[in-house]
C-alpha positions in Angstrom: 76.9 106.1 134.2 76.9 109.3 132.5 78.6 110.0 128.9 81.7 111.8 130.7 82.5 108.7 132.7 81.9 106.3 129.6 84.5 108.1 128.0 86.8 107.9 130.8 86.3 104.2 131.0 87.2 103.8 127.3 90.0 106.1 127.3 91.8 103.8 130.5 91.1 100.7 128.6 93.5 102.2 125.6 97.1 101.7 126.3 99.3 99.2 124.8 97.5 98.2 122.3 96.8 101.8 120.8 100.3 102.8 121.1 101.8 99.8 119.3 98.8 100.1 116.4 99.7 103.9 116.3 103.6 103.2 116.3 103.0 100.7 113.2 101.9 103.7 111.0 105.8 104.8 111.6 107.6 107.2 109.0 109.5 103.8 107.4 105.3 102.4 107.6 104.3 105.6 105.7 107.0 105.6 103.1 105.9 101.7 102.4 102.5 102.6 101.9 102.9 105.7 99.9 105.0 103.2 97.3 102.0 101.1 97.6 99.9 103.8 96.7 102.0 105.5 94.2 103.1 102.6 92.2 99.8 100.3 92.2 97.1 102.9 92.8 93.8 102.1 94.1 94.8 98.2 93.7 97.0 98.0 96.8 93.7 99.3 99.0 92.8 95.8 99.4 96.0 95.0 101.7 94.9 97.3 104.6 91.1 95.9 104.7 92.6 92.1 104.7 95.0 92.7 106.9 92.8 94.0 110.0 91.6 90.7 111.1 94.7 89.0 111.0 96.4 91.8 112.6 93.8 92.0 115.8 94.3 88.3 116.2 98.0 87.8 116.7 98.2 91.1 118.6 95.3 89.9 120.8 97.7 86.6 121.2 100.7 88.3 121.8 99.0 90.2 124.3 97.5 87.3 126.5 101.0 85.7 126.4 102.5 88.2 128.1 99.5 88.9 130.6 99.0 85.1 131.4 102.8 84.3 131.8 104.4 87.5 133.3 107.1 87.3 130.6 107.6 88.6 127.3 107.9 86.9 123.8 111.8 86.2 123.9 111.5 84.9 127.5 108.9 82.1 126.5 110.8 81.1 123.3 114.0 81.0 125.8 112.4 78.7 128.2 110.6 76.5 125.9 112.5 76.5 122.3 116.2 75.8 121.4 118.3 78.7 122.2 119.6 78.8 118.5 115.9 80.0 117.5 115.9 82.7 120.1 119.0 84.2 119.1 118.4 84.3 115.4 114.7 85.9 116.0 116.1 88.1 118.3 119.4 88.9 116.2 117.5 89.7 113.2 114.5 91.7 115.2 117.8 94.0 116.2 118.5 94.4 112.6 115.4 95.3 111.3 114.8 97.6 114.2 117.7 99.6 114.4 117.4 99.9 110.4 113.5 101.3 111.0 114.8 104.0 114.1 117.4 105.1 111.2 114.9 105.4 108.7 112.7 107.2 110.9 114.8 109.4 112.4 116.2 110.6 108.8 112.4 110.8 107.7 111.7 113.3 110.8 114.5 115.5 109.7 113.6 115.5 105.7 110.1 116.4 106.9 111.3 119.3 109.6 113.5 120.5 106.6 110.6 120.5 104.2 108.6 122.7 106.7 111.2 125.4 107.8 114.0 124.5 106.0 117.5 124.4 107.6 119.9 121.0 108.0 118.2 117.6 107.8 120.9 115.8 109.9 120.8 118.3 112.6 116.9 118.5 112.7 117.2 114.3 112.6 119.6 114.2 115.3 117.9 116.7 117.5 115.0 114.4 117.2 116.3 111.4 118.0 118.4 112.2 121.3 115.0 114.3 122.3 113.4 110.6 122.1 116.5 109.2 123.5 116.1 111.7 126.4 112.9 111.2 127.2 112.7 107.2 127.4 116.1 107.4 129.7 114.3 109.9 132.3 110.7 109.8 132.5 109.0 106.5 133.7 106.6 104.9 130.7 103.6 104.9 133.2 104.0 108.9 132.6 105.4 109.0 129.2 102.8 107.1 127.8 100.4 109.9 128.3 102.7 112.1 126.1 102.7 109.0 123.5 98.5 108.8 123.4 98.1 112.5 122.6 100.9 111.8 119.5 98.7 109.4 118.1 96.4 112.3 117.3 99.3 113.3 114.9 98.0 110.5 112.6 94.8 112.3 112.3 96.8 114.3 109.9 96.5 111.5 106.9 92.9 111.3 107.6 92.4 115.0 107.1 94.1 114.8 103.5 91.3 112.6 102.4 89.2 115.7 102.9 91.4 118.2 100.4 92.1 115.8 97.5 89.3 114.3 95.1 88.3 110.7 96.1 86.3 108.4 93.1 84.8 106.6 96.2 82.6 104.3 93.7 86.0 102.9 92.1 87.6 102.8 95.5 85.1 100.5 97.3 85.0 98.3 94.0 89.2 98.1 94.1 89.1 97.4 98.0 87.1 94.2 97.6 87.8 93.4 94.0 91.2 94.4 93.6 93.3 94.0 90.3 96.2 91.6 91.0 99.5 91.5 88.9 102.3 88.8 88.9 105.0 90.4 88.9 108.1 90.4 91.6 107.6 94.1 92.2 104.0 93.8 93.0 104.4 90.9 95.3 107.4 92.3 96.7 105.4 95.3 97.7 102.6 93.2 99.1 105.1 91.2 101.4 106.2 94.8 102.5 102.8 96.1 103.4 102.5 92.8 105.2 105.4 93.0 107.5 104.8 96.6 108.1 101.7 95.9 109.3 102.3 93.2 111.0 105.5 93.7 112.4 107.3 91.5 114.7 108.5 94.1 116.9 104.6 95.1 117.5 104.3 91.4 119.2 107.3 91.7 121.5 106.0 95.4 122.4 102.4 94.6 123.1 103.7 91.7 125.0 105.9 93.3 127.0 103.8 96.1 127.9 101.4 93.6 129.3 104.3 92.2 131.6 104.8 95.6 132.8 101.2 96.4 134.0 101.0 92.8 135.3 103.9 93.5 137.4 103.1 97.0 138.5 100.1 95.2 140.0 102.4 92.8 142.0 105.0 96.1 143.0 101.5 97.4 144.6 100.9 94.4 146.6 97.5 93.8 144.8 96.2 90.3 145.4 96.2 87.7 142.7 93.8 88.1 139.9 90.6 86.5 140.2 89.0 84.3 137.4 86.7 87.3 136.9 89.3 89.9 136.8 91.4 87.8 134.4 88.3 87.9 132.0 87.8 91.5 132.3 91.7 92.3 131.6 91.0 89.8 128.4 88.1 92.0 127.9 90.4 95.0 128.2 93.0 93.6 125.8 90.2 92.7 123.5 88.8 96.5 122.8 92.3 98.1 123.3 93.7 96.1 120.2 90.4 96.3 118.0 90.8 100.2 118.7 94.6 100.2 118.4 95.0 98.1 114.9 91.7 99.7 113.6 93.1 102.9 113.9 96.5 102.0 112.3 94.5 100.2 109.3 92.3 103.6 108.6 95.6 105.5 108.7 97.3 103.3 106.5 94.5 103.1 104.0 94.2 106.8 104.1 98.0 107.0 103.0 97.6 104.5 100.1 94.5 105.9 99.0 95.8 109.9 99.1 98.7 108.7 97.3 96.6 106.6 94.9 94.4 109.5 93.8 97.2 112.1 93.6 100.6 110.7 93.0 99.6 107.4 90.8 97.2 109.1 89.2 99.3 111.9 87.7 102.0 109.4 86.7 104.6 109.8 89.7 105.0 106.2 90.5 108.4 106.2 92.2 108.0 107.7 95.7 110.9 106.5 98.0 110.3 108.3 101.0 107.5 109.3 103.2 109.2 113.1 102.9 109.0 112.5 98.9 105.7 111.9 99.1 105.0 115.0 101.1 107.0 117.2 98.7 105.3 115.1 95.9 101.8 116.0 97.3 102.6 120.1 97.2 101.6 120.9 93.9 98.6 118.2 93.5 96.7 118.5 96.7 97.8 121.6 97.9 99.8 123.4 101.0 97.4 122.3 103.5 97.9 118.3 102.7 101.4 119.0 102.2 101.7 120.5 105.7 99.5 118.0 107.3 101.3 114.8 105.7 104.6 116.6 106.8 103.7 117.4 110.3 102.4 113.2 110.8 105.7 112.0 109.9 107.4 114.1 112.8 104.4 112.9 115.4 104.7 109.5 114.2 108.6 109.4 114.6 108.3 110.6 118.2 105.7 108.1 118.8 107.5 104.7 117.1 111.0 105.6 118.1 110.7 104.5 121.8 108.7 101.5 120.9 111.1 100.3 118.4 114.2 100.9 120.7 111.8 99.2 123.6 111.3 96.5 121.7 115.0 95.8 120.9 115.6 96.3 124.9 113.0 93.3 125.8 113.9 91.4 123.5 117.4 91.5 124.6 117.0 91.6 127.9 114.6 88.8 128.1 116.9 86.3 125.6 119.9 86.7 128.2 117.3 86.5 131.4 118.9 90.1 132.4 116.6 90.9 135.9 116.2 94.7 136.1 114.1 95.0 132.5 111.6 98.1 132.5 110.9 101.3 131.1 109.7 102.0 134.7 112.7 101.6 136.2 115.8 104.3 136.4 118.5 103.8 134.1 121.3 103.4 137.1 118.5 100.2 137.9 118.5 98.7 134.6 122.0 99.8 133.0 121.9 96.9 130.6 118.3 97.3 129.6 118.5 101.0 128.8 122.3 100.8 127.1 120.0 98.7 124.3 117.6 101.4 124.2 120.4 103.9 123.7 122.4 101.9 121.0 119.6 101.4 119.2 118.8 104.8 118.9 122.0 106.2 118.6 123.0 103.6 116.0 119.9 104.8 114.0 120.9 108.5 114.7 124.6 107.4 112.9 123.5 105.9 110.2 121.9 108.8 108.9 125.5 110.2 108.7 126.8 107.1 106.7 126.6 106.2 102.7 124.5 103.2 103.7 121.5 104.0 101.0 118.1 104.4 103.6 115.7 103.4 100.8 117.5 100.0 100.0 118.1 99.7 104.2 114.5 100.4 104.5 113.0 98.0 101.8 115.3 95.1 103.2 114.1 96.0 106.6 110.3 95.5 105.8 111.3 92.3 103.8 113.3 90.9 106.9 109.8 92.0 108.8 107.5 90.1 106.6 110.0 86.9 106.5 110.8 86.8 110.3 107.0 87.3 111.3 106.2 83.9 109.8 108.2 81.7 112.3 107.8 84.1 115.3 104.1 83.9 114.6 104.3 80.4 114.3 106.1 79.6 117.7 103.9 82.2 119.3 100.9 80.4 118.0 102.3 77.2 119.4 103.0 78.4 123.0 99.4 80.3 123.2 97.9 77.0 122.8 100.3 75.0 125.5 98.8 74.6 128.6 102.2 74.3 130.3 102.9 77.7 129.3 99.4 79.4 129.4 97.6 77.1 131.8 93.5 76.8 131.9 93.8 79.9 129.7 94.8 78.8 126.6 93.4 80.4 123.3 90.2 79.6 122.3 89.3 78.3 118.1 88.4 81.6 117.0 91.8 83.1 118.1 93.8 80.0 116.7 92.1 80.0 113.3 92.8 84.0 112.9 96.4 83.2 114.1 97.4 80.4 112.0 95.3 82.2 108.8 98.0 84.7 109.6 101.0 82.2 109.4 99.6 80.6 106.1 98.8 84.2 104.3 102.7 85.9 105.1 104.0 82.5 104.6 102.1 82.4 100.9 103.3 85.9 100.1 107.1 84.8 101.1 107.1 82.0 99.0 105.4 83.7 96.1 107.7 86.6 96.2 110.7 84.7 96.0 109.2 82.2 93.3 108.3 85.7 91.4 112.0 86.9 91.5 113.3 83.8 90.3 111.1 83.6 87.6 112.0 87.1 86.4 115.6 86.9 87.0 
């Protein structure tokens, strides 16, 4: 096989995992990582190294549940668990996703304002509407090609490392031997990073995309997959997820590192938004770093909004068992499904015009994600181990260990956050 053929083969394997990983570094995530680097410097680098294997494990599990059952997470929870559990999870997911969309749209408007000037609200509205129109009128199988190109915007954050001074010896030390601080602020930031990195909407999205892929195969009247084809799909999911999550964590690591060696070391520890982080970088790292950081906010926002809105739509549609629920369908064929996409996006635009503090809302969203990830992960792990759900394709010990370790560490972080807040109050 030629080198070009090998590269084409690898690219074809990249889909839900790559998009999911890239969407994880959305503008609100950039703000969270910037806060972590600015407030605690190099002592937050360990979180990205630590969460990588956990992130890979849970995303592979969610992808397998979608691929094998042919249904998303909400549908499977609806079928096998009490309805109140389903409705609570979906309600919290919808709130967190809508706040995330609002924060992302506002950040994109602020980033465009920093680059070219003009009205923040006008830019934010424009970006939100463009994203909505693309989701409504372009089938996802075509739209995803555009999203794959948008992942290149994330390289802007890796590129900034080449224009700032990095004390690599100290970086390596703090990545593997960090200094922990027993304070409510430190633990809350850790929970925020965990909640941003291992976000529930990513589980729902990746499972849904595997379902879409399977249904597309069935629509083409292709025969049922053989055992060999099932394992080939598992191999594809593994490669896709490793690359996607690795890409995501490298970018997040770069953001924490960039803000740590510029903002934190200059005593700038109060960064509230991704746009504020970009503006603060300008006098410290130069115009090029500022431009890359700002441009990346816009690119990742365009990538993440359809994932957030789509995850909400899939979750609600599956929860109420709406028959037509797919980004491949025309809006006239899936009116209720697309109405969730539209409402989520329009609410996100609208929140930018209210008096709601976007910073507090963003912080609350990250904390909600961190808290709700624990029960969702636990339920997902239980489903993936049940033969009545997964048949003969229940997850093996390695994935079980990774998944339950994620549940454990997320739970410990959340409990510690509440304990430190109570002790400091």
